[in-house]
N, C-alpha and C positions, 0 to 999 in steps of 0.2 A: 704626659709623665712617662718616663721610661722605667724599666724594671730596676729594682733596688738591690744594692749589695750592702754588706754590713756597714761600711764606712758611709755610704750614701744614706742609710737609715739614721745613723748618728747625726749626719749633717741635717737631715730633715727635722729631727727632734730639736736640735739646737736652733735652727732658723725659725721654727714655729714659736718657740719660747722667747727668743730674742725679739721677734716682731711684736709679740704681745707686750713685752716690757718696754719696747721702744715706742710703739704707736698706740696700742689700745689702753695699756695701764702703765704709763711711764713711771720710772722711779721718782721718789720724792727727794730731790737733791738736798733740800734744806734739812730735812730730818736726818738724812744720812750724814751730812757734814757735821751737824751738831752732835750726833751720837759718837762719831769717830773723834771729834775734838774733845768731848768729855772723856772718852776712853784714854786718849793720849795724855791729857792733863792729869787724870787720876793715876795713870801708870807712873808718871813722873813723880807725883806727890808720894805715892806708895813707896817708891824706891828711896826718896829723900828721908821720909820719916814714917816707917811702917808702924811704929808703936803708937802714933798719935791718932790712929783711926783713919788715915788717908786712904786705906785700902777699900773703905766703904764706897767712895765714888768710883773706884776702879771696878768693883763688883757691879755697881749700878750701870756703868758703861758697858760692861760685858753683857749684862742682861738686856740693855737697850739695843745693842747691836744684834744679839740673837733674836730679839723680838722683830727686828726689821728683816733679818736674813731668813728666818724660818718660813714665813709665808711664801717668800720668793722661791725657796728651795722646794717646798711642798707643791707649789703650782707647776713646777717643771715636770712633775710626775703625775699630775692630775689628769684623769679622764672624765669628761663630762657625762652626767647622767641624762643625756639628751640625744636626739637624733634628728636628721634632716629628711624632709620629704617634699614633693612637689606641692606648690600652692595652687590647688585646682581652681579656686575662686579667681585668682589673678589670671591664670591661663585661659579660663573661660571668658574673662573680660577683655583680653587682648584683641580678639577679632573685631570688637565693637568700637575700638579706638580710632581716632583720626590723626593724620599727621598734623604737626604744628602749622600755624599760618605761614611761617617762613618756609617750611618744607613743602607745603602745598604749592606755593608760588613757584617753586623749582621743579614741580612735576612729580613729587614723591607720592607713592601710594602703597597700601599694604597688599602684599601678595602671599599666597600659600601654595607652593608647588605641590601637586598631587603626590601622595605617598609619603611626604616628609613629616607631616604633623607639626610643622613649624611655620612661623610667620616672619616675613621680612619687609622692610621698608625700602622701596626701590624706585628709581627714576630713570626712564628711558633717555631723557635729555642728558642727565649726568653721565650715563654710560656712553652715549655717543660722543660726548666731550672727551671722555677718557680715551676712547678708541681713536680719536683724532689727535692724540698726543698731548692732551691737556695735563698741566702740572702746576704745582703751587710751591713757592718757596716756604720753608718752615723756619720757625724761630722758637728756641727753647725758652719756656716760661717756668722757672723753678718754683715760683710761688703756687702754682696749681697743685703740686704734690702736697705742699704744706696745708693748703685749704682742704684737700681731700682727707688728710690725716686728722685735722681738727674735726671734720665732720664725722669720721669714724669713731672718734673718742666719745661722741655723744651717746653711742650705744656700745661702748667698749665691753661691758660685761657680757652681753648677749653675743656679740661678734667674736669674743674670745672662745666661747663654746662652739660657735660655728666653725672656727678655724681648727679647733681641736677635734671636732667631729670629722672634718675632711682629712686631717692627718691620721686619725684612727682608721678611717676607711682605707686609705692608701696602705697603711701598715698591715691590715688584715686581709688584703686582697691576695690572691694566689696566682702568680708569685707577688710578693710585696712590691709596691711602686714607689718611686721617689716622689717627694712632695717638697719642692724647694722654691725659694722666693727669687726666681730669675728676674733680672731687670728687663722691663718691657717698654716698648715705644708706644706712647699713648697720645691721643688727640684731645686737645683742649677746646676744640670748636668743630663745627661741621665744615667739611671741605666744600667750598663754593667756587665755581668757575669764575676766574677774573679777580679773586681776592688778592690783595697785595702780599699777604703772608699768612700762614696758618700756625697758630700756637700749638706746640707739642710739649710734652714733659716726660720725665722718666719716673716710672713707678715700678713696683714689683708685682709678681704673679699673685701674691697674697692680697694685694689691694683689689685685684679683679675678683678673686674668690669671694671677698666680702662685699662686693658691690654688684658688678654685672652678673656674676654667677648666683647671687642671692636674690635677684629681682623677682624671681618666680618660685622661691623656695620658702619653707617654713621650718623653724627650729621648734621641736616639740619634746616633751618629756618621754622617757622610755617606759615600757611596761604594758600591761594589758589594756589600760585606759589612758592613752597618751593625751596630754593637754598642750595646746599651742603656747609657746613661750615668746616667740618673736617672729614676725613676718618681714621678709626682706622688702616687700612691696611698700612698706611704710617709709622706706628711705627713697622711694622712686615714685613720687606722687604724679598722678595723671590729672593735670589741671584742665577743667572743662572737657574731660574725656579726650584729651589730645596727648600725643606722644611727645615727651620733652625733647628738645634739641640737645645735642651733645654739650654745648656750652651751658654750664649751670646745672647739669643733670646729677651731679654728685656721684658719678660713676668713674671708674678708672679708665674705661674705654680704650684698652690696649688693642692695637690694630691686628686683625686676623687676615690671613692671606690663604688663597687656594689657587692651584694651577693644574692644568691638564697637560700631560706629556704626550707628544707625538714623536715617535722615534724615526730614525733615519730610514728604516725599512717600512715605514707607513703603518705603524700600529699606534692606536690610542689606548693608553693603559690607565686603569683605575684600580684602586685597592679596596679591600674589605676592612673596615675599621675594627680595631681590637675591641673585644667584648668588655674589656675593663677600662676603655677610654672614658673620658669625662663626658663626651658628647658623640652623637652619631654611632652608638655602639652597634656592631655587627651590621652596619649599613655600608653601601658602596660610597667611597670617598674619593676625592681628587687625588691624583698621583702625588702631589705635594700639598700638604695643608698644615696650618699651624698658626703662628703669630710672629709679628715683627719684634725681634729682640732689640734692646738698646744697642747691642753690639753691631747690628745692621746699620743703625744710624751712624755710629762712630766709624764704621768701615767706609761709608761714603765720604765722610769728612777726611779720613786718613788717605783715601785714594785721590783726593783733590777734586771730587766730583761736585762739590758744592753742597747745598743743603736743600734738596727738594723732596717732596713727598713721594713721587714716583720712583726716584732713585732708591729710596729706602725700601719701598714695597717690592721692587724688582729684585733687589739683592736678597730680601727675605724669601721670596719665591724660589730663587735658585737654591738657597741654603736648605730650605725645607724639602725641596725635591731631592736633593742629594741625601738628606738624612733619612727620609722615608723610603727611598728607593736605592738599595745597595747596587751601585754601578760596578759589577764584578769585572775587574780587569781594565776598566776604563774610567777610573775615578776622576780623571781630568778631562772627561768628555765635555765638549763645548755645549753650553745651554744658552739658548736665546729666547727671551720671553717678552710678552706684551700684555699690558693690563687691558682687560676687556670690560670691566664693570665694577660696581660698588653697591653695597647694600648694608642695612643695619639689621642685626639679628635680634628680633623683638623678644624672643624667649630668653635672651641673655642680656636684658636691660638695654637694648638698642646698641649693642656692641658693633663698631664699624668693621666691615669686611671688604676686602678687595679680591677680585677673581681675575684670572688670566689664563694664557695658554703658552706652552713652551715647546720649542723644538730641541730634542736631545740628539746630538750627533753621535748616536750609538745604536746598534740593533736592539730590538725588544728583548731578546734572550738575555742580554747583559743586565737588564733592570730586574731586580728581585725585591719584593717587599721586605722592609726591615722588620724582623720578627719582634723587635722591642717596641715598634710603633703600630704595626698593623698585622692582621691575621694572614697566615699563609693561605694560598688559594686552594690547596688540596682539600677535597671533601666538602667544600662549601657549595658547589653547584652554581656559582655565579660566574658570569662572563667577565673576565678581567682584562681581556685584550679585544679591541674592536678594530676592524679595518679602517684605515685612514690614509690611503695612498694618494688620494686627491680630494678636491673639495666636495664632490658628490658623495664619496664614501664617508668622509668625515660628517657631512650633514646627516646621512642615514644613521650612522653610529650614535650621533648626539641625540637623535630622536629616540633610538632604542634605549639609551640611558635614561632619558626623561620619562619613558614609559615603565621603567623598572620599579617594582614595588619596594625595592631595597635602597632606593636613592636617598642620600642625605641632603639636607638643605644646601650646604656649600657646593656639593656636586650639581644639584639641580640648578642653582643660580649660575654656576660656572658654565654648564652646558647651554643654558638659555642665552647667556651673553655671547657664547661662541656661535650659536645659531644666528643671533642678530648681527654679529660681525660678518658672517658669511653673506647674509642678505644685503648688507650695506655696501661692503667692499670686498668681494671675493678675491680680487686680484691682490690686494694688500696682504690678506691673510695667507694666500697661496705663496706669495713671495717670501714670507717668514717661514712657513712650514715645509715647502717643497722648492727650495732655491735651485 
């Protein structure tokens, strides 16, 4: 989320309320239609014969319409008497879980990089396949979003309070942050090497807030004696102590991406994540990190590139890198990227994430952290530039990053995948980074 202006705050407020009325508590069209019809008929009768008492149905219609409108209007300005906190029981349970039988056959295992305090589901075999250029055609399945929204409506009342709590937090942060329902590129199944096509769908950021981001969170009452009201884990069951696959998990599963930038003059840059960020606060983060927007998918179709998963991921990596790293004076600098790995972020409901590395054809001094996205380096005491003039320097810098107590999970997984890529095929990575 970026910093908010007055118009953006209004947009956030509107989008939250419209999402609630469209998805969580839809309007009752039949009641509205009958009320409006009664009002129209009564108004006509009242004008035809006012003295005969036909104005009584008109008054009844006005009262009925007000009865439907007042709760809606009141809800638009309601702030929940509840708050969100981490679900410690679920977080303690995660390390004891096992991958599903399907994921186990593909070599997935649970890893927890030192210093991150987070868990990931990762497969060396999957990563090697991606580094060798593996890709999968994608197909849009619109029904997956409809299924997800029907699932959300089962807990519509509690999830409405969750969404309003998240909106309140964004509004009360200093400075206020935007909280909008951006369209996201989501996976409907686990990517498997050799599959004919992968189902994807379009959802919004709010869908992820209410699913992936609630998997290890609890809604509780406010006050000196808070009581639990709703646990996100009840929407994300662990059958036989196994981690659900993406397909059928009832999560939005919008695709996350991260990439490390190596500049023309041989510098590896990382940023310090904003303290008000949703995740990895005040930790070292990849040079470009975020998520695949639906516009990234549309851009690949518009460019005639076909519809494959890696095309969307690579386009999103470049976009996020440009957004989080202000390329001063070289906004059109060429960026060449390669996908190095994949994992699922367990603390976020198994959210799919891809990691990569990018060569930026510009000197390191021209890349500056975007203050709206990440912290400025001054006064932090963190190394934000590491030598990467050749494969040996890059390997040593990656090891330093992995040893940092401030490393975030995306950065740790990114650095580990880059180390593996150097060990497997140093020549191929060198050709990308130092042509």
